[in-house]
PDB file of N, CA, C and O in Angstrom, chain B, residues numbered from 101:
ATOM      1  N   MET B 101       2.684   5.204   0.629  1.00  0.00           N
ATOM      2  CA  MET B 101       2.119   4.848   1.924  1.00  0.00           C
ATOM      3  C   MET B 101       3.193   4.961   2.996  1.00  0.00           C
ATOM      4  O   MET B 101       4.362   4.655   2.759  1.00  0.00           O
ATOM      5  N   HIS B 102       2.782   5.402   4.172  1.00  0.00           N
ATOM      6  CA  HIS B 102       3.733   5.629   5.248  1.00  0.00           C
ATOM      7  C   HIS B 102       3.906   4.434   6.179  1.00  0.00           C
ATOM      8  O   HIS B 102       4.681   4.512   7.131  1.00  0.00           O
ATOM      9  N   VAL B 103       3.203   3.333   5.927  1.00  0.00           N
ATOM     10  CA  VAL B 103       3.357   2.123   6.744  1.00  0.00           C
ATOM     11  C   VAL B 103       3.602   0.921   5.847  1.00  0.00           C
ATOM     12  O   VAL B 103       3.270   0.929   4.661  1.00  0.00           O
ATOM     13  N   LYS B 104       4.187  -0.108   6.438  1.00  0.00           N
ATOM     14  CA  LYS B 104       4.428  -1.346   5.700  1.00  0.00           C
ATOM     15  C   LYS B 104       4.190  -2.532   6.616  1.00  0.00           C
ATOM     16  O   LYS B 104       3.961  -2.362   7.813  1.00  0.00           O
ATOM     17  N   LYS B 105       4.241  -3.715   6.066  1.00  0.00           N
ATOM     18  CA  LYS B 105       4.008  -4.945   6.811  1.00  0.00           C
ATOM     19  C   LYS B 105       4.984  -5.043   7.985  1.00  0.00           C
ATOM     20  O   LYS B 105       6.187  -4.840   7.825  1.00  0.00           O
ATOM     21  N   GLY B 106       4.446  -5.358   9.165  1.00  0.00           N
ATOM     22  CA  GLY B 106       5.274  -5.524  10.346  1.00  0.00           C
ATOM     23  C   GLY B 106       5.343  -4.301  11.245  1.00  0.00           C
ATOM     24  O   GLY B 106       5.821  -4.402  12.376  1.00  0.00           O
ATOM     25  N   ASP B 107       4.880  -3.148  10.776  1.00  0.00           N
ATOM     26  CA  ASP B 107       4.889  -1.930  11.594  1.00  0.00           C
ATOM     27  C   ASP B 107       3.841  -2.022  12.701  1.00  0.00           C
ATOM     28  O   ASP B 107       2.766  -2.590  12.508  1.00  0.00           O
ATOM     29  N   ASN B 108       4.171  -1.455  13.862  1.00  0.00           N
ATOM     30  CA  ASN B 108       3.192  -1.328  14.936  1.00  0.00           C
ATOM     31  C   ASN B 108       2.483   0.002  14.754  1.00  0.00           C
ATOM     32  O   ASN B 108       3.125   1.040  14.594  1.00  0.00           O
ATOM     33  N   VAL B 109       1.150  -0.031  14.779  1.00  0.00           N
ATOM     34  CA  VAL B 109       0.360   1.172  14.503  1.00  0.00           C
ATOM     35  C   VAL B 109      -0.703   1.389  15.571  1.00  0.00           C
ATOM     36  O   VAL B 109      -1.059   0.475  16.315  1.00  0.00           O
ATOM     37  N   ILE B 110      -1.207   2.635  15.627  1.00  0.00           N
ATOM     38  CA  ILE B 110      -2.324   3.009  16.482  1.00  0.00           C
ATOM     39  C   ILE B 110      -3.438   3.503  15.563  1.00  0.00           C
ATOM     40  O   ILE B 110      -3.185   4.269  14.633  1.00  0.00           O
ATOM     41  N   ILE B 111      -4.654   3.069  15.819  1.00  0.00           N
ATOM     42  CA  ILE B 111      -5.791   3.514  15.024  1.00  0.00           C
ATOM     43  C   ILE B 111      -6.282   4.841  15.594  1.00  0.00           C
ATOM     44  O   ILE B 111      -6.577   4.939  16.785  1.00  0.00           O
ATOM     45  N   ILE B 112      -6.368   5.862  14.741  1.00  0.00           N
ATOM     46  CA  ILE B 112      -6.716   7.206  15.212  1.00  0.00           C
ATOM     47  C   ILE B 112      -8.136   7.624  14.849  1.00  0.00           C
ATOM     48  O   ILE B 112      -8.585   8.687  15.279  1.00  0.00           O
ATOM     49  N   ALA B 113      -8.857   6.819  14.070  1.00  0.00           N
ATOM     50  CA  ALA B 113     -10.238   7.147  13.706  1.00  0.00           C
ATOM     51  C   ALA B 113     -11.030   5.876  13.464  1.00  0.00           C
ATOM     52  O   ALA B 113     -10.475   4.849  13.073  1.00  0.00           O
ATOM     53  N   GLY B 114     -12.325   5.954  13.698  1.00  0.00           N
ATOM     54  CA  GLY B 114     -13.206   4.823  13.446  1.00  0.00           C
ATOM     55  C   GLY B 114     -13.627   4.126  14.721  1.00  0.00           C
ATOM     56  O   GLY B 114     -13.349   4.601  15.822  1.00  0.00           O
ATOM     57  N   LYS B 115     -14.302   2.991  14.568  1.00  0.00           N
ATOM     58  CA  LYS B 115     -14.861   2.284  15.729  1.00  0.00           C
ATOM     59  C   LYS B 115     -13.789   1.689  16.646  1.00  0.00           C
ATOM     60  O   LYS B 115     -14.058   1.437  17.820  1.00  0.00           O
ATOM     61  N   ASP B 116     -12.595   1.465  16.133  1.00  0.00           N
ATOM     62  CA  ASP B 116     -11.510   0.886  16.933  1.00  0.00           C
ATOM     63  C   ASP B 116     -10.480   1.932  17.350  1.00  0.00           C
ATOM     64  O   ASP B 116      -9.319   1.599  17.591  1.00  0.00           O
ATOM     65  N   LYS B 117     -10.896   3.182  17.434  1.00  0.00           N
ATOM     66  CA  LYS B 117      -9.991   4.284  17.776  1.00  0.00           C
ATOM     67  C   LYS B 117      -9.268   4.001  19.096  1.00  0.00           C
ATOM     68  O   LYS B 117      -9.889   3.636  20.094  1.00  0.00           O
ATOM     69  N   GLY B 118      -7.939   4.179  19.080  1.00  0.00           N
ATOM     70  CA  GLY B 118      -7.129   3.968  20.269  1.00  0.00           C
ATOM     71  C   GLY B 118      -6.493   2.594  20.361  1.00  0.00           C
ATOM     72  O   GLY B 118      -5.589   2.391  21.172  1.00  0.00           O
ATOM     73  N   LYS B 119      -6.939   1.650  19.556  1.00  0.00           N
ATOM     74  CA  LYS B 119      -6.370   0.298  19.587  1.00  0.00           C
ATOM     75  C   LYS B 119      -5.005   0.287  18.918  1.00  0.00           C
ATOM     76  O   LYS B 119      -4.735   1.056  17.996  1.00  0.00           O
ATOM     77  N   LYS B 120      -4.146  -0.612  19.412  1.00  0.00           N
ATOM     78  CA  LYS B 120      -2.822  -0.790  18.827  1.00  0.00           C
ATOM     79  C   LYS B 120      -2.760  -2.169  18.193  1.00  0.00           C
ATOM     80  O   LYS B 120      -3.432  -3.100  18.637  1.00  0.00           O
ATOM     81  N   GLY B 121      -1.952  -2.291  17.158  1.00  0.00           N
ATOM     82  CA  GLY B 121      -1.806  -3.580  16.496  1.00  0.00           C
ATOM     83  C   GLY B 121      -0.671  -3.562  15.500  1.00  0.00           C
ATOM     84  O   GLY B 121      -0.016  -2.541  15.291  1.00  0.00           O
ATOM     85  N   LYS B 122      -0.453  -4.701  14.897  1.00  0.00           N
ATOM     86  CA  LYS B 122       0.620  -4.880  13.933  1.00  0.00           C
ATOM     87  C   LYS B 122       0.024  -4.990  12.537  1.00  0.00           C
ATOM     88  O   LYS B 122      -1.023  -5.613  12.358  1.00  0.00           O
ATOM     89  N   VAL B 123       0.672  -4.397  11.556  1.00  0.00           N
ATOM     90  CA  VAL B 123       0.203  -4.474  10.177  1.00  0.00           C
ATOM     91  C   VAL B 123       0.523  -5.874   9.640  1.00  0.00           C
ATOM     92  O   VAL B 123       1.684  -6.278   9.580  1.00  0.00           O
ATOM     93  N   VAL B 124      -0.522  -6.599   9.255  1.00  0.00           N
ATOM     94  CA  VAL B 124      -0.369  -7.959   8.746  1.00  0.00           C
ATOM     95  C   VAL B 124      -0.124  -7.946   7.243  1.00  0.00           C
ATOM     96  O   VAL B 124       0.698  -8.705   6.730  1.00  0.00           O
ATOM     97  N   LYS B 125      -0.855  -7.066   6.537  1.00  0.00           N
ATOM     98  CA  LYS B 125      -0.739  -6.998   5.093  1.00  0.00           C
ATOM     99  C   LYS B 125      -1.048  -5.584   4.632  1.00  0.00           C
ATOM    100  O   LYS B 125      -1.885  -4.905   5.227  1.00  0.00           O
ATOM    101  N   ALA B 126      -0.384  -5.140   3.587  1.00  0.00           N
ATOM    102  CA  ALA B 126      -0.627  -3.815   3.021  1.00  0.00           C
ATOM    103  C   ALA B 126      -1.188  -3.951   1.614  1.00  0.00           C
ATOM    104  O   ALA B 126      -0.786  -4.833   0.855  1.00  0.00           O
ATOM    105  N   PHE B 127      -2.123  -3.066   1.275  1.00  0.00           N
ATOM    106  CA  PHE B 127      -2.720  -3.013  -0.056  1.00  0.00           C
ATOM    107  C   PHE B 127      -2.446  -1.621  -0.632  1.00  0.00           C
ATOM    108  O   PHE B 127      -3.314  -0.752  -0.549  1.00  0.00           O
ATOM    109  N   PRO B 128      -1.260  -1.385  -1.216  1.00  0.00           N
ATOM    110  CA  PRO B 128      -0.876  -0.048  -1.675  1.00  0.00           C
ATOM    111  C   PRO B 128      -1.790   0.551  -2.731  1.00  0.00           C
ATOM    112  O   PRO B 128      -2.009   1.762  -2.729  1.00  0.00           O
ATOM    113  N   LYS B 129      -2.328  -0.259  -3.629  1.00  0.00           N
ATOM    114  CA  LYS B 129      -3.200   0.275  -4.684  1.00  0.00           C
ATOM    115  C   LYS B 129      -4.520   0.801  -4.124  1.00  0.00           C
ATOM    116  O   LYS B 129      -5.100   1.739  -4.671  1.00  0.00           O
ATOM    117  N   MET B 130      -4.993   0.196  -3.033  1.00  0.00           N
ATOM    118  CA  MET B 130      -6.241   0.634  -2.407  1.00  0.00           C
ATOM    119  C   MET B 130      -5.997   1.603  -1.254  1.00  0.00           C
ATOM    120  O   MET B 130      -6.952   2.135  -0.689  1.00  0.00           O
ATOM    121  N   ASN B 131      -4.729   1.843  -0.893  1.00  0.00           N
ATOM    122  CA  ASN B 131      -4.354   2.674   0.259  1.00  0.00           C
ATOM    123  C   ASN B 131      -4.968   2.147   1.556  1.00  0.00           C
ATOM    124  O   ASN B 131      -5.456   2.920   2.379  1.00  0.00           O
ATOM    125  N   LYS B 132      -4.937   0.829   1.729  1.00  0.00           N
ATOM    126  CA  LYS B 132      -5.482   0.204   2.927  1.00  0.00           C
ATOM    127  C   LYS B 132      -4.486  -0.780   3.509  1.00  0.00           C
ATOM    128  O   LYS B 132      -3.608  -1.285   2.810  1.00  0.00           O
ATOM    129  N   VAL B 133      -4.635  -1.048   4.810  1.00  0.00           N
ATOM    130  CA  VAL B 133      -3.796  -2.034   5.486  1.00  0.00           C
ATOM    131  C   VAL B 133      -4.674  -2.919   6.361  1.00  0.00           C
ATOM    132  O   VAL B 133      -5.765  -2.523   6.772  1.00  0.00           O
ATOM    133  N   LEU B 134      -4.184  -4.116   6.637  1.00  0.00           N
ATOM    134  CA  LEU B 134      -4.866  -5.059   7.504  1.00  0.00           C
ATOM    135  C   LEU B 134      -4.133  -5.063   8.840  1.00  0.00           C
ATOM    136  O   LEU B 134      -2.956  -5.418   8.904  1.00  0.00           O
ATOM    137  N   VAL B 135      -4.826  -4.670   9.905  1.00  0.00           N
ATOM    138  CA  VAL B 135      -4.239  -4.619  11.242  1.00  0.00           C
ATOM    139  C   VAL B 135      -4.818  -5.766  12.050  1.00  0.00           C
ATOM    140  O   VAL B 135      -6.033  -5.962  12.073  1.00  0.00           O
ATOM    141  N   GLU B 136      -3.941  -6.537  12.725  1.00  0.00           N
ATOM    142  CA  GLU B 136      -4.424  -7.696  13.469  1.00  0.00           C
ATOM    143  C   GLU B 136      -5.293  -7.266  14.649  1.00  0.00           C
ATOM    144  O   GLU B 136      -4.926  -6.376  15.417  1.00  0.00           O
ATOM    145  N   GLY B 137      -6.435  -7.905  14.776  1.00  0.00           N
ATOM    146  CA  GLY B 137      -7.348  -7.654  15.888  1.00  0.00           C
ATOM    147  C   GLY B 137      -8.158  -6.378  15.782  1.00  0.00           C
ATOM    148  O   GLY B 137      -8.845  -6.013  16.736  1.00  0.00           O
ATOM    149  N   ALA B 138      -8.101  -5.685  14.649  1.00  0.00           N
ATOM    150  CA  ALA B 138      -8.847  -4.437  14.497  1.00  0.00           C
ATOM    151  C   ALA B 138      -9.809  -4.535  13.318  1.00  0.00           C
ATOM    152  O   ALA B 138      -9.565  -5.267  12.359  1.00  0.00           O
ATOM    153  N   ASN B 139     -10.901  -3.788  13.406  1.00  0.00           N
ATOM    154  CA  ASN B 139     -11.926  -3.737  12.364  1.00  0.00           C
ATOM    155  C   ASN B 139     -12.472  -5.136  12.063  1.00  0.00           C
ATOM    156  O   ASN B 139     -12.578  -5.546  10.907  1.00  0.00           O
ATOM    157  N   MET B 140     -12.814  -5.855  13.139  1.00  0.00           N
ATOM    158  CA  MET B 140     -13.325  -7.215  12.999  1.00  0.00           C
ATOM    159  C   MET B 140     -14.795  -7.190  12.582  1.00  0.00           C
ATOM    160  O   MET B 140     -15.590  -6.407  13.103  1.00  0.00           O
ATOM    161  N   THR B 141     -15.137  -8.056  11.638  1.00  0.00           N
ATOM    162  CA  THR B 141     -16.520  -8.217  11.206  1.00  0.00           C
ATOM    163  C   THR B 141     -16.865  -9.695  11.186  1.00  0.00           C
ATOM    164  O   THR B 141     -15.981 -10.550  11.149  1.00  0.00           O
ATOM    165  N   LYS B 142     -18.153  -9.987  11.210  1.00  0.00           N
ATOM    166  CA  LYS B 142     -18.595 -11.379  11.187  1.00  0.00           C
ATOM    167  C   LYS B 142     -18.884 -11.791   9.745  1.00  0.00           C
ATOM    168  O   LYS B 142     -19.585 -11.089   9.015  1.00  0.00           O
ATOM    169  N   ARG B 143     -18.340 -12.928   9.349  1.00  0.00           N
ATOM    170  CA  ARG B 143     -18.561 -13.487   8.016  1.00  0.00           C
ATOM    171  C   ARG B 143     -19.242 -14.831   8.176  1.00  0.00           C
ATOM    172  O   ARG B 143     -18.820 -15.653   8.989  1.00  0.00           O
ATOM    173  N   HIS B 144     -20.280 -15.055   7.412  1.00  0.00           N
ATOM    174  CA  HIS B 144     -20.990 -16.324   7.456  1.00  0.00           C
ATOM    175  C   HIS B 144     -20.399 -17.254   6.402  1.00  0.00           C
ATOM    176  O   HIS B 144     -20.227 -16.883   5.241  1.00  0.00           O
ATOM    177  N   GLN B 145     -20.093 -18.477   6.844  1.00  0.00           N
ATOM    178  CA  GLN B 145     -19.523 -19.460   5.931  1.00  0.00           C
ATOM    179  C   GLN B 145     -20.487 -20.630   5.808  1.00  0.00           C
ATOM    180  O   GLN B 145     -20.911 -21.209   6.808  1.00  0.00           O
ATOM    181  N   ARG B 146     -20.824 -20.965   4.587  1.00  0.00           N
ATOM    182  CA  ARG B 146     -21.763 -22.063   4.387  1.00  0.00           C
ATOM    183  C   ARG B 146     -21.064 -23.401   4.589  1.00  0.00           C
ATOM    184  O   ARG B 146     -19.840 -23.482   4.488  1.00  0.00           O
ATOM    185  N   PRO B 147     -21.831 -24.449   4.872  1.00  0.00           N
ATOM    186  CA  PRO B 147     -21.233 -25.764   5.097  1.00  0.00           C
ATOM    187  C   PRO B 147     -20.528 -26.300   3.854  1.00  0.00           C
ATOM    188  O   PRO B 147     -21.014 -26.127   2.736  1.00  0.00           O
ATOM    189  N   ARG B 148     -19.402 -26.939   4.048  1.00  0.00           N
ATOM    190  CA  ARG B 148     -18.620 -27.499   2.940  1.00  0.00           C
ATOM    191  C   ARG B 148     -19.130 -28.885   2.545  1.00  0.00           C
ATOM    192  O   ARG B 148     -19.283 -29.186   1.361  1.00  0.00           O
ATOM    193  N   LYS B 149     -19.389 -29.721   3.545  1.00  0.00           N
ATOM    194  CA  LYS B 149     -19.802 -31.098   3.284  1.00  0.00           C
ATOM    195  C   LYS B 149     -21.244 -31.299   3.720  1.00  0.00           C
ATOM    196  O   LYS B 149     -21.778 -30.526   4.515  1.00  0.00           O
ATOM    197  N   LYS B 150     -21.854 -32.323   3.201  1.00  0.00           N
ATOM    198  CA  LYS B 150     -23.230 -32.638   3.565  1.00  0.00           C
ATOM    199  C   LYS B 150     -23.288 -33.029   5.045  1.00  0.00           C
ATOM    200  O   LYS B 150     -22.454 -33.800   5.521  1.00  0.00           O
ATOM    201  N   GLY B 151     -24.263 -32.499   5.758  1.00  0.00           N
ATOM    202  CA  GLY B 151     -24.412 -32.815   7.176  1.00  0.00           C
ATOM    203  C   GLY B 151     -23.604 -31.912   8.094  1.00  0.00           C
ATOM    204  O   GLY B 151     -23.800 -31.939   9.309  1.00  0.00           O
ATOM    205  N   GLU B 152     -22.712 -31.124   7.544  1.00  0.00           N
ATOM    206  CA  GLU B 152     -21.891 -30.200   8.341  1.00  0.00           C
ATOM    207  C   GLU B 152     -22.665 -28.905   8.549  1.00  0.00           C
ATOM    208  O   GLU B 152     -23.498 -28.534   7.722  1.00  0.00           O
ATOM    209  N   LYS B 153     -22.391 -28.223   9.647  1.00  0.00           N
ATOM    210  CA  LYS B 153     -23.070 -26.962   9.916  1.00  0.00           C
ATOM    211  C   LYS B 153     -22.245 -25.796   9.394  1.00  0.00           C
ATOM    212  O   LYS B 153     -21.021 -25.874   9.292  1.00  0.00           O
ATOM    213  N   GLY B 154     -22.943 -24.716   9.068  1.00  0.00           N
ATOM    214  CA  GLY B 154     -22.261 -23.485   8.683  1.00  0.00           C
ATOM    215  C   GLY B 154     -21.694 -22.800   9.915  1.00  0.00           C
ATOM    216  O   GLY B 154     -22.003 -23.187  11.042  1.00  0.00           O
ATOM    217  N   GLN B 155     -20.870 -21.786   9.706  1.00  0.00           N
ATOM    218  CA  GLN B 155     -20.215 -21.096  10.816  1.00  0.00           C
ATOM    219  C   GLN B 155     -20.310 -19.596  10.641  1.00  0.00           C
ATOM    220  O   GLN B 155     -20.523 -19.088   9.540  1.00  0.00           O
ATOM    221  N   VAL B 156     -20.146 -18.894  11.761  1.00  0.00           N
ATOM    222  CA  VAL B 156     -19.993 -17.446  11.735  1.00  0.00           C
ATOM    223  C   VAL B 156     -18.576 -17.179  12.215  1.00  0.00           C
ATOM    224  O   VAL B 156     -18.229 -17.495  13.354  1.00  0.00           O
ATOM    225  N   MET B 157     -17.754 -16.593  11.340  1.00  0.00           N
ATOM    226  CA  MET B 157     -16.342 -16.374  11.653  1.00  0.00           C
ATOM    227  C   MET B 157     -16.069 -14.887  11.827  1.00  0.00           C
ATOM    228  O   MET B 157     -16.679 -14.060  11.149  1.00  0.00           O
ATOM    229  N   ASN B 158     -15.151 -14.538  12.736  1.00  0.00           N
ATOM    230  CA  ASN B 158     -14.687 -13.166  12.887  1.00  0.00           C
ATOM    231  C   ASN B 158     -13.488 -12.969  11.970  1.00  0.00           C
ATOM    232  O   ASN B 158     -12.510 -13.713  12.048  1.00  0.00           O
ATOM    233  N   VAL B 159     -13.566 -11.958  11.097  1.00  0.00           N
ATOM    234  CA  VAL B 159     -12.514 -11.693  10.121  1.00  0.00           C
ATOM    235  C   VAL B 159     -12.110 -10.229  10.210  1.00  0.00           C
ATOM    236  O   VAL B 159     -12.970  -9.354  10.312  1.00  0.00           O
ATOM    237  N   ALA B 160     -10.807  -9.953  10.171  1.00  0.00           N
ATOM    238  CA  ALA B 160     -10.314  -8.570  10.159  1.00  0.00           C
ATOM    239  C   ALA B 160     -10.440  -8.006   8.754  1.00  0.00           C
ATOM    240  O   ALA B 160     -10.094  -8.669   7.776  1.00  0.00           O
ATOM    241  N   MET B 161     -10.937  -6.780   8.660  1.00  0.00           N
ATOM    242  CA  MET B 161     -11.100  -6.113   7.373  1.00  0.00           C
ATOM    243  C   MET B 161     -10.080  -4.977   7.259  1.00  0.00           C
ATOM    244  O   MET B 161      -9.639  -4.442   8.277  1.00  0.00           O
ATOM    245  N   PRO B 162      -9.701  -4.601   6.031  1.00  0.00           N
ATOM    246  CA  PRO B 162      -8.706  -3.545   5.850  1.00  0.00           C
ATOM    247  C   PRO B 162      -9.191  -2.174   6.335  1.00  0.00           C
ATOM    248  O   PRO B 162     -10.385  -1.876   6.310  1.00  0.00           O
ATOM    249  N   ILE B 163      -8.229  -1.347   6.780  1.00  0.00           N
ATOM    250  CA  ILE B 163      -8.492   0.019   7.249  1.00  0.00           C
ATOM    251  C   ILE B 163      -7.716   0.972   6.350  1.00  0.00           C
ATOM    252  O   ILE B 163      -6.601   0.669   5.928  1.00  0.00           O
ATOM    253  N   HIS B 164      -8.309   2.118   6.063  1.00  0.00           N
ATOM    254  CA  HIS B 164      -7.630   3.122   5.231  1.00  0.00           C
ATOM    255  C   HIS B 164      -6.427   3.665   5.987  1.00  0.00           C
ATOM    256  O   HIS B 164      -6.490   3.857   7.201  1.00  0.00           O
ATOM    257  N   VAL B 165      -5.320   3.917   5.269  1.00  0.00           N
ATOM    258  CA  VAL B 165      -4.082   4.362   5.920  1.00  0.00           C
ATOM    259  C   VAL B 165      -4.199   5.726   6.583  1.00  0.00           C
ATOM    260  O   VAL B 165      -3.410   6.042   7.473  1.00  0.00           O
ATOM    261  N   SER B 166      -5.163   6.539   6.171  1.00  0.00           N
ATOM    262  CA  SER B 166      -5.337   7.847   6.807  1.00  0.00           C
ATOM    263  C   SER B 166      -5.874   7.727   8.233  1.00  0.00           C
ATOM    264  O   SER B 166      -5.813   8.685   9.003  1.00  0.00           O
ATOM    265  N   ASN B 167      -6.399   6.555   8.585  1.00  0.00           N
ATOM    266  CA  ASN B 167      -6.958   6.343   9.905  1.00  0.00           C
ATOM    267  C   ASN B 167      -6.005   5.665  10.883  1.00  0.00           C
ATOM    268  O   ASN B 167      -6.411   5.270  11.975  1.00  0.00           O
ATOM    269  N   ILE B 168      -4.737   5.528  10.493  1.00  0.00           N
ATOM    270  CA  ILE B 168      -3.745   4.929  11.390  1.00  0.00           C
ATOM    271  C   ILE B 168      -2.482   5.776  11.407  1.00  0.00           C
ATOM    272  O   ILE B 168      -2.224   6.568  10.501  1.00  0.00           O
ATOM    273  N   ARG B 169      -1.701   5.584  12.468  1.00  0.00           N
ATOM    274  CA  ARG B 169      -0.374   6.213  12.510  1.00  0.00           C
ATOM    275  C   ARG B 169       0.597   5.237  13.145  1.00  0.00           C
ATOM    276  O   ARG B 169       0.203   4.354  13.907  1.00  0.00           O
ATOM    277  N   VAL B 170       1.868   5.405  12.823  1.00  0.00           N
ATOM    278  CA  VAL B 170       2.900   4.514  13.346  1.00  0.00           C
ATOM    279  C   VAL B 170       3.077   4.773  14.835  1.00  0.00           C
ATOM    280  O   VAL B 170       3.160   5.922  15.269  1.00  0.00           O
ATOM    281  N   ALA B 171       3.134   3.695  15.616  1.00  0.00           N
ATOM    282  CA  ALA B 171       3.275   3.818  17.081  1.00  0.00           C
ATOM    283  C   ALA B 171       4.735   3.979  17.466  1.00  0.00           C
ATOM    284  O   ALA B 171       5.051   4.097  18.650  1.00  0.00           O
TER     285      ALA B 171
END
């Protein structure tokens, strides 16, 4: 892989094309990286305790390394 944790990258393909961010985590076996603030999706979380409400959280999902380049 040509990037590692802490590198500043630019997304060159996909819905977040043109965005810049920092690599938070790398997954070398899957050839994917987690970029902060990019590829955000909504995840539903069920309530933990009785009487508590569930939540919808924004979570960053991994991006394939072929879709990013080092800035």
